[in-house]
C-alpha positions, 0 to 999 in steps of 0.5 A, a space after each residue: 600742210 604745216 605753216 607758220 603763223 604769218 603764213 597762215 595769216 596771209 593766206 586767211 587774208 587772201 581767202 577774203 572775197 576780192 582780196 590779193 597782194 600786189 607786188 612793190 619792188 623797192 629800189 631803195 639805196 641802203 636796204 632794198 628790199 621787195 614786199 607785198 602789200 594787200 589791196 584792201 590794207 595798204 599799210 600792211 606789209 608782206 614779206 617776199 619770202 612768206 609769199 614765195 613759200 605759199 607760191 611753192 606750196 600751191 596754195 596761191 597763183 601769180 597774175 603777170 601784169 606787165 613785163 616789168 615784174 609787176 604781179 599780183 598774188 591771188 588765193 587759188 580757189 578749188 575750181 582754178 
């Protein structure tokens, strides 16, 4: 399966034990955009579209946290 360089970097990041992405919905005034950040590297932002492609390909799973849109993204292990 062919992935872009950015998508492969995100997937490799998620393959590390204990890593997951947390959704951050940003409701800015001028340029509102949502993004993800890794629990081990909060400074690195990951674009929403990059994660959406990985979800469509079935490489990661989404875990709902609350009814307000909060969720996390985990690497899909073989046992799941």
